[in-house]
C-alpha positions as CSV (number, residue, x, y, z in Angstrom):
1,M,29.0,11.2,32.8
2,A,25.6,9.2,32.2
3,H,25.6,6.2,30.2
4,P,22.6,5.7,27.8
5,I,20.1,3.0,28.9
6,G,19.4,0.2,26.7
7,R,21.3,-1.1,23.9
8,P,22.9,0.7,20.8
9,S,20.7,1.2,18.1
10,K,21.3,-0.8,15.1
11,Y,20.4,2.0,12.6
12,K,22.7,2.8,9.8
13,P,22.3,5.6,7.4
14,E,23.0,3.2,4.4
15,Y,19.9,1.3,5.5
16,C,18.0,4.5,3.8
17,Q,19.3,3.5,0.3
18,Q,19.3,-0.3,0.8
19,L,15.5,0.1,1.8
20,V,14.6,2.0,-1.5
21,E,16.4,-0.4,-3.5
22,F,15.0,-3.4,-2.0
23,M,11.4,-2.0,-2.7
24,S,12.4,-1.1,-6.4
25,R,11.4,-4.4,-7.8
26,E,9.9,-4.1,-11.3
27,P,6.2,-4.9,-11.0
28,Y,6.2,-7.6,-13.8
29,R,8.3,-9.5,-16.4
30,E,7.7,-10.8,-19.9
31,V,8.1,-14.7,-20.5
32,Q,7.7,-16.3,-23.5
33,D,6.0,-19.5,-24.1
34,V,6.8,-21.9,-27.0
35,F,4.1,-24.1,-28.4
36,T,4.6,-26.7,-31.1
37,D,1.5,-27.9,-33.2
38,K,1.0,-31.4,-34.3
39,N,3.1,-30.6,-37.6
40,G,6.2,-29.6,-35.4
41,N,5.5,-25.7,-36.3
42,E,6.5,-23.6,-33.2
43,R,4.7,-20.6,-32.1
44,I,6.1,-18.2,-29.5
45,S,3.6,-16.2,-27.5
46,S,4.6,-13.6,-25.1
47,R,2.8,-12.6,-21.8
48,L,3.4,-10.5,-18.5
49,V,3.8,-12.2,-15.3
50,A,3.8,-10.3,-11.8
51,N,6.8,-10.6,-9.9
52,D,6.7,-11.1,-6.3
53,P,6.1,-8.1,-4.3
54,Q,8.4,-7.0,-1.6
55,F,7.3,-5.8,1.6
56,I,8.8,-3.4,4.4
57,T,8.5,-6.1,6.8
58,A,10.6,-8.4,4.8
59,F,13.4,-5.7,4.6
60,A,13.2,-5.5,8.4
61,R,13.9,-9.2,8.9
62,K,16.7,-9.0,6.2
63,I,18.5,-6.3,8.4
64,D,17.4,-8.5,11.6
65,V,15.2,-5.7,13.4
66,E,11.6,-5.3,14.2
67,T,9.4,-3.6,11.8
68,S,8.3,-1.2,14.7
69,T,12.1,-0.6,15.1
70,M,12.3,0.8,11.5
71,Y,9.2,3.1,12.2
72,D,10.8,4.4,15.3
73,W,13.9,5.0,13.3
74,G,11.6,7.3,10.9
75,K,10.8,9.4,13.6
76,E,14.3,10.0,14.8
77,H,16.0,10.3,11.4
78,A,14.5,12.4,8.5
79,D,16.5,10.7,5.8
80,F,15.0,7.3,7.1
81,H,11.5,8.8,7.3
82,S,12.0,10.0,3.5
83,A,13.2,6.3,2.6
84,L,10.0,4.8,4.3
85,I,7.8,7.3,2.5
86,C,9.4,6.2,-0.7
87,A,9.3,2.6,0.0
88,R,5.5,2.8,0.7
89,E,5.0,4.9,-2.8
90,L,6.8,2.1,-4.6
91,Q,4.7,-0.6,-3.1
92,T,1.7,1.4,-4.1
93,E,3.0,1.8,-7.5
94,F,3.7,-2.1,-7.7
95,I,0.3,-3.0,-6.7
96,A,-1.4,-0.5,-9.0
97,T,0.6,-1.3,-12.2
98,N,-0.1,-4.9,-11.7
99,G,-3.7,-4.3,-10.9
100,M,-4.3,-2.2,-14.0
101,N,-2.4,-4.9,-16.1
102,G,-4.8,-7.6,-15.0
103,L,-1.9,-9.3,-13.2
104,F,-3.4,-9.7,-9.9
105,N,-6.8,-10.7,-8.9
106,A,-9.1,-7.8,-9.2
107,Q,-10.6,-8.3,-5.5
108,F,-7.1,-8.7,-4.2
109,T,-6.0,-5.4,-5.9
110,K,-8.8,-3.6,-4.4
111,F,-8.2,-5.1,-1.1
112,A,-4.5,-4.4,-1.1
113,A,-5.0,-1.0,-2.3
114,V,-7.3,0.1,0.3
115,N,-5.3,-1.6,3.3
116,M,-1.9,-1.2,2.3
117,T,-2.0,2.3,0.9
118,D,-3.6,5.5,1.5
119,W,-6.4,5.0,-1.2
120,R,-9.9,4.7,0.1
121,D,-13.1,3.1,-1.3
122,K,-15.6,5.7,0.0
123,Q,-15.5,9.4,-0.1
124,E,-15.4,11.4,2.8
125,V,-18.2,13.9,2.9
126,E,-18.1,16.9,5.7
127,H,-21.6,18.2,6.6
128,S,-22.2,21.6,8.2
129,G,-25.1,23.8,9.0
130,N,-28.3,23.4,10.9
131,V,-30.6,20.5,10.4
132,S,-34.5,21.4,11.1
133,L,-37.5,19.5,10.5
134,S,-39.5,20.1,7.3
135,S,-42.6,22.1,7.6
136,R,-44.6,18.8,6.8
137,M,-43.0,17.0,9.8
138,Q,-43.6,20.1,12.0
139,S,-47.6,20.4,11.0
140,L,-47.7,16.5,11.9
141,L,-46.3,17.1,15.0
142,S,-48.2,20.0,16.0
143,D,-51.4,17.9,15.0
144,D,-50.4,15.4,17.6
145,D,-50.3,18.1,20.2
146,K,-53.8,18.8,19.5
147,K,-55.1,15.5,20.4
């Protein structure tokens, strides 16, 4: 009987739910600021503050594996693949929610959305058909041939 080569996998099915829970952080929280004027009157003001984002890489460190190992698990285990997809969607929602609420710098939000999600800043256009020279260009070329 052949023995498997390498160390046994650290994969555990419970990592699927743990990953989704880890990435399910609320995007922001409401904080209250108390201001006191010179007469001693208090005024309370509420504002939204972005929570720190969670990253798939941080979850990998938490369970003491390389991020690439987690992506390998996603190829081997359909349930973990689904958890990774959900984790990326949660990360996208986090970025978009805080960006739209003005809690992240606009340039950072755009950079993060383009580089960390499947959002793109440009439109892909596919061209098909033949390209030909315009009649004016053809006449200029034929005039050059006559010289």
